N, C-alpha and C positions, 0 to 999 in steps of 0.2 A: 504493500500500500504506500510505501515511501520510496525515497530515492537515495542511493548511495553513490558517492564518487570518491575516487582516490587517485593520488599521483605520487610517483617517485621518479626523480630524474635530476636534471641539471638546471631546471628553471625554478623560479620562486613558485611555491605550491599554491599559495593563497589565491592569486587571481585565477588560476586554472580551476580550483575547487569552486570558487564563486560562480564562474562562468558555467561550469558543469551543473551546479545546482539550479542555476537559472533555466537551463535547458530541461531540467527535470521537473520544473514547477507544474507542468501540465498533469502530472500523475496525481495531484491532490496532496495537500499538506497543510499543517497549521503552525509549524515552527521549523527552524533551520539552524545549522551550526557547522563550524569547521574546527579541526584540530591540526596544528602544524608542529612538526618536530624540528626544533632549531638547536643551536649549540648549547643553549641553557635549559633544554628540556622541552616538554610539550606545552604549548599555549592553546587555550580553547576560547572561542567566542561563539555564543549561541543565543538565539533570541526567539521568543514567540512571535508569530507574524510571518511576513513575507521575506524573501531572500534580499530584497532591497533594504530592509531594515537591518538585516544581518550585515550586509555589505557596508552600510553606514557606520556600524559599530566596530568594524575591524580596523585596528590602528594602522597608520601608514607604514610604520616599521613593524612588519610581521614576518620576519625572515624564516626561512626553512624550505627545504626542497623535498620534503616528504610530508604528506598530509592526507587526511580523510575528511569527508563532509557528508552531510545528511539533511534531507528534508523529511520531517516526521508527520505522520497522520496518526492522531492520538488513539491509543488503545488502552494501555494501563496509565491512568492519570491524565489530567486535562492538558491543554496546550499552554504551558508555562515555560519560562526560561529554564527552570531547574529540570523540567522533564524533557526538554529538547536534547537531542543528541549533538555531539558525541558525549559519552559517559566515561568517567575515569575512576580509578581506585582512589583511596584516601590520599596517597602520596603523589598522585598524578603521574605515575610511572607507566601505567597501561591506559590506553584510550581505545574505545570501541564505538563503532556504529553498527546498527542491526536492523534488519527488516525481518518481520515474522512475529511469532508469539511464543514465549517460553511458558509452557503449560504449568510447570511446577514452580513458577516464580515465587509464589506466596510461601511455599515451603522453604525455598532457598533463602528468601529474605529473612524468614524467622531464624534459620540456622546461622546466618551471618550476623544478625542482630544479637543473638545469644552469645556469639563469640566476640562481641564488642565492636563490631563494624557499625559505623554511623552512616546510614544510607541517606543520600541527599535528594533523592527523587522518589516518585511513586512508580517508576517504570519497572518492567521486567528486565530491560536491557542492562541496567546498572549492575545486576548481580554477576553478569558475565565478566565485567571488568575486574570485580573483586575476586572472582574465582581464579582468573588467570594470574592476578597479582599474588595470590596466596600460594601458587605452585612453586615448588623448589626445583622444577625441571631445568636442565642445562640449556635447552633451546626454546625459542619461542614456539616452534612447531609442537614440541612435546607439552609445553604449558597450555597451549590452546586445546590440544587433544585431551589432556587431562580434565580441563574445564568442561569440554563437551560431553564427557562421560557422565557428568552430573545433570545435564540438561535434557529435558523432555520438551519437544515442541518443534517449531520450524524456525529456520534462520537463514539469512544471507548476512554474512558477518565480515567486517574488516577491522583489523587490529593493528595498532602500532605500539611500540614498547621502547622506552628510553634506553634499555640495556641492549637493544638490537636495532641500532639506527640504520637508516637507509633501506628499510624493508617494510612491506605490508603483508600481513598474513590474512588470507581470506578463506572462508568456508561456506559451503552451500548445502542446505537441506530444506527443500520446499520453498525457497525464495530465490529468484534469479540473480545471478552474478555473471559478469562478463569481464574479461581482461582485454585491454587494448594494447597492442604492440607498437611501440614507436621506435625512433632512432636514439638509442641510449636513454630511453625513458619508457615507463610503463604506466598504464592507466587501469583503474578499476571502476566499474559502474554496475548499477542494477539495470540499466537501459542503454541501448546503443546511442540514444539521443545525446548523451553526455560525452560521447567519444568522437562524433563525426567530424568535428572541427580539427581533430588532432591525428586521427589514423583511420585507415580503412581495413586494417587487419585486426581481427578479434578472435578470442578463444571463448567458447561457451562452456561454462562449468556444468557438470551434471550433479544431481543429488548425490551426496556422499563425497564430493570432491573438496579438497583443500588445495591451496596454492601459496607458495612463497614468491613474492613479487619484489624484484629489485630493479634498479635502472638497467642492469645488464640483461634482464630477461625474467623468466618465470620457471618454476618447477611445480608440477602438480602431483598429488598423491592422495591416497584414501585414508580413512580413519584408522586402518590397521597398518599405516605407514608403507603401503605398497605404492611404488612409483608408477605413475601413469604417463602416457605420452600423448599429448594433444598438440595438433598443428593448427596454426592460425588459418582462418578463412576470411575471404574478402566480403565486405558488406557493400551493397549496391545502392545505398542512400547517401545523400550529400547534406551538408549543413544547410544549404539553401532550402531544402525541403522542410526544414523545421523553422523557417522564417515566415512571418505573417504576410509578407509581400504587399504591404500597404493596406491590408484589410484591418478593420477595427478589431476583429476577433478571429481566432483560428477556426471557430465553428463556421463562421460565414465563409471563410476561404474554402473550407473542406466541403461545404454544401455546394459551392460553385465549381469545385473540381470534379463533381460526380460524372459528368459526361465523359471526361478523359479517363477517369478511373474505370467506368463501365467498359470503355473500349479496350482497356488493358486486360481485364479479366476474360473478355470474349475472344481476344486476339489469338488466332491459331487453334481455337478449340471447337470451331463449328465446321461440320462436314456436310456440305450441301448434297454431295452425291448420294450418301446413304441416309441423309436426314437425321444425323445423330451428333453427339458431342465426342470430342477426343479428350479423355481425361486419363492419360497414362499414369499419372501419379497416384491413382487409386490403388494400383497394384492388384486389380481384380480382372480376371479374364471372363469371357462370356459365360463359361460353365459356372464359375463361382457366383456371378451375378444372378444367373437363373436359379441358383440354390437359395437365394435370399428370400425368406418368407415374411420378414417384418423389418421395419427400419425404426430405430429409436434414436432421437436427437437429444443431445445434452448441451445445455448452455445456461447462462445466467443473465438476468436483466434483459437488455435489448436483444442479446444473442438468443435467449430463450424465446422471446416473442417472434423473432425472425425464424427461429426453428419451428414454431407452430405454422408459420407461413410455408416453410419448406416441407413440413409434413403434409400439408394440404396439397402442395404441388406434386409431391411424390405419389400420393394416393390417386390424384386426378389423372396424372400423366402416365405413371408407370403401373397403376392399379396394384400397388403393394401396400398393405396396411402400415401406416406410419403414425407416430405420435412424438411429441416433444415433451421433455420433462426438465424441471429445474435441477441443475447439477447439484445445487446445495442440499437437496432433499434425497437425491438418488441413492447414495451409498449408505445412508442411515436407515433405510428400510430393508436392508438385506435383499437386494433385487435378485430376481431369477435371471441368470445370464444364459441365453439360448444360442446354440451353435449356428442356427440358421437366421439369426437376427444380425443386421448390419448396424453398428452403433456409430453415430456421427457426432463428433465433438466440435462445437462452434465457439470461437473466441477471437477477438480482434488482437489482443496482445499475445495470445498463446501462453500466458502465464497465470490465467485466472485460477486461483487455488482450488475452488470448489470443483471446477471442471477438470483440472488436472487430477485431483483425487478420484473423481468419478471414472476417468479414463483408466487410472491405475487399478481401480476395483474391477472394471470390466476385464482388463488384461489378466489380472490375477486369477479370474475365474474362467479364462480361456476364450473370451469373446474377441471378436474382430472389430477394431475401431479405425475409422478414417477421420481426418480433421479438415475443417474449413477454417483456415488460420491466416492472419494477415502478416505475421512477423516470422520471417525465415529464421530457422535455428532456435525457435522458442521451445520451451519445455514440452508443451502439449504436442507440438509438431514432431518432436523427436520421439515421443512416446507412442505416437500413432503408427499403425501398420501402413498407412498411405494417406493420401489426401489431396487437397486442392488449395494452393495458395491464392489469396484473394487479389493480390497486386493492387490494392487501393492506395498504396503509398503511406508514409507516416501520417498518423492521425493524432493530433495534439490535444484538441478539445476533449474534455471529459465525456461529453455527450456524443455518442458515435453517430456519424452520418454517412460518409462515403464508404466506410468499411461495412456498415450495416447494409447499404444498398448492394454492395458487392457480395455480401453473404447471401442475400436473396437471389442474386444472379447466379451465384455458385450452386444454390439449390435447384435453380431452373436447369442448369447444365447437368447436374447429377440426375434429376428426374428424367431429363431427355435421354441420357445414356442408359439408365435403368429401363426406361420404357421401350427403347428401340431394341434392346436385347430380348424383351418380352413381347408385349402385344401391341405396342404403339406402331401405327402404320407409317410408312415412309412419307406419305403425303402430309400426315399430321406432324411428323418430325420436321419436314421442310417448312410447314406453316409456322411452327414455333421458332425455328431458326430465323425466318424472315422477321418475326416479331422481336426476337432478341437483337437483330441487327438494327431495328428501329429505336431501340431503347436510348442510346446516346442522344439522338436527335429529339426524342420525346422529352428527355431530361432538360435539354436546352430550352425547349418550349415552356416547360414549367418554370424554370429559373427566370425566363423573360417576363413572367407575371409577378415578379417579386413585389413591386410597388403595390399592386392590388392586394396581394396577400398580407402585406404589412398593415394595410388599413383594417382588414378583417382581424388580424392578430391584436391590433390596438383595442378593439371592442371586447375581445375575449380576455385581455389582460386585466380588465376592471372587475371581472368576476372572481369571487372568493372560491368558488367550486364549479367544476364542469363535469359533464359526462361525455365520453366518447363511445359511440355504439357502432357495431358492424355485425354483419350476418355472414356465416360460413367463410368465404374468402376474405371478407372485410373485417372479421373479428380480430385476427392478429394485427391488422393495420390499426384498428382502434386501440388495442393494447399498447402498441408501440407509440401511437400518438399521445396517449395519456402519460406514458412513461416520459417522453421527451418534455411534455408540457410541465409536469410536476418537478422534474429534476432541475430545470433551469429557470422556471418562472416562480417556483415555490408556491404555486396555486394547487389546491387540492383537485386532482383530476383522476377520474375513475372510468375504467372501461367495462362495458357490458355487452354481451350478445344482445342484439336488437330484440330478439324474441323474448328475452328475459326481463325486459323493462316492466311489463305488466305483472311480473311475479315479485314485486317488491320495490325496485328503485323508482318507479313512477311516483311513489309517495313523496319523493324529494324534489320533483320537478316544480319549478315556480319561475316567475319572471326574473328572478335573480340567479337562476342556474341554467346557463346555456348548454346546449347539446351539440356536439360535432358529430354528424352522422356520415358514415361511409356508405355511399350509395352508387356503386358502379352500375353502368348500363348493362344489365344481364337478365337472366331469367328470374331474378329475385327483386327486381326494381319495384314492382307493385307492392310486395310485402314490406319493403323498406319504407316506401311512401306511406303505407297504412300506419306504420309505427310513428312516422313523423307527424301524421295527423293527430295521433294520441298525445304527443308531446305538445303540439300547438294548442290543443284543446285545454291544456293545463297552463297555458300562457308561457310555455318555455321557449326562449329564443333558440333559433336553429341556424346552424351552418351546415350546408351539405357539400361534402367533398365528393365530386361526382364527375360525370362526363357530359359534354355538350349534347350528346345523343339521348341522355336520360330525360324522360318526361316526368317531372315532379308534380304535374297537375297544378292544383291551386295552393299547394303548401307555400307559406310565406317564409322561405328560407333564404339566407344569403348563400349564393352559389359560389363554389370554388371549382372551376372546371379544369380537368387535366386531360391530356391526350388519351384517346382510346387505343389500346393495343389488343393483343389476343386475350381472351378472357382469363386464361391461366396466368398471364403476366401482368394484368392490370394492377394487382396489389402492390407491385414494386414501385409503380409510379405514384400511386395514391399516398404512399408513405412519405415521399419527398415533399409533397405539398404540406404535410403536417410538420415536417422539420422546419420549414420556413415560418409556419404559424408560431411554433414554439419559440424559435429564435427571436422573432420580432416582438413577441409578447415580453420576453425577458429583457430585451433592449429597452422597451418602453418603460419597464419597471425599474430600470437602472441597475440590474444585477450583473455580477461578474460572470458573464456567459460561459467562458472557457473553464472556469474553476468554481463550479457550484458548491455551496457550503456542504460540509460533511461528507462529500463524495470524493472518490479517487478514480483515476483512469484505469489502472491495473490493480484489480482487487486480489492481492497476493496473500491475504489472510482469510481464515474461515470466518 
């Protein structure tokens, strides 16, 4: 949930750490800090609030060429200066930054307090620094390994120690860590965004890996001190891709990048001759696809909702029973893992803890998992048996837009390939391919209506509570629309299946509670219009996200028309209009659109 950055080399560490933390701000955080090892020991500066406040507090003379930094998203203890990372032992000989959660922190805190240790924070992380400092081991590696034996939980860890200058010790278990390889310098980060200005060569650590990092290079090993050999790989993103490029918000930029992102995920994957998709990365041949009897999709938040859309697509196009489930609930109900079920993990970051743990549960029980992932080399991508990279490009805003749209397109491609191996005709396959090819232009057409959508969003922003409703194909759209609206506008927004309104929620409809109705022009238009009449009869304001071809009759609704595509693909376009509604509502309300309160981009804790 937080960001780690580290540096060891020949340059002053503090500016590099601050710059790295700035690039990790998008992950979500509420405090920040750095620790730099100089000739007189370790100096620490940390502050609740934003990185800019930390930067202002760092003295001009803050020498040292080895250091670690952190942006914290509060778990144990509130966002205060004392709870901010880095954390040190009583003598400030050991300094630690940590992502994850130490499950037995309370027990360890009690043991340390009993031994006379005065803890200065409420965090679980501080205990790690004290445990390392108490070790009598001759090396930093052995001291950290000894401390880890007492720890239960998850961690991405970076440690510096005054007795071992010029090195950083890192460890990973359940929380991502990456090494950046430079010229006589090395970098550590929890996210490639912190590294892209300095190197294109990275090493992804696996769970159970530790590494000793010095200016001369790195050595990796396991918790049983077995040496491992990891080679750097090249990353294909640039620092420019993490710049706002003149946009007021990254979210706005990423919404506007969707036509290009859609072209990237479709490029080279459409086969007109056979009316199918080429998805070689699935590592599934035709016989294996035909043996699939069910598809189970696992994701969290927006990935879960787009998974519901994907399940609908797979059932409709491939005629395979499919359903989506929240990863956060999956492994706790002791799920039945079936050999003829294809499991699909969906995640923008590829590091979502709940989804990663669900994937590991499936694999443990012999299931087959593929991934729809945006970040190459991420933990979930490496765990899966195959998959489909989304190629949306870096996504900085906490609220997912272009990655989510590419997830939906990824499901369309998956449904197409599954369907053509089974019962989908070549003519229907070609029809869907033609529709997919129109998607980028359709997205451009939606984005061209931004000014009109901003006016509608302004009227919705004034409401304290809203309903989003949709039926069948439209229900996942409604769920995602409500999710976007609530997470960046902070208005209460709730999604319902349109047919369920009369079974309870209609009691809440009034002139102060608007409803955003998803009304595609399809075989269910008249049913949706009937429900809108029920809302109108209770004086509920209405916004209809629909098609120009849809006949809404006499309903007094504000229309938001989007281009009509193939019925199976319409939901993808309807979602994009809702992204703009949420964005402009949040802008009108004056919120920090890219970093909504209490939320993080990569949810790497349970």
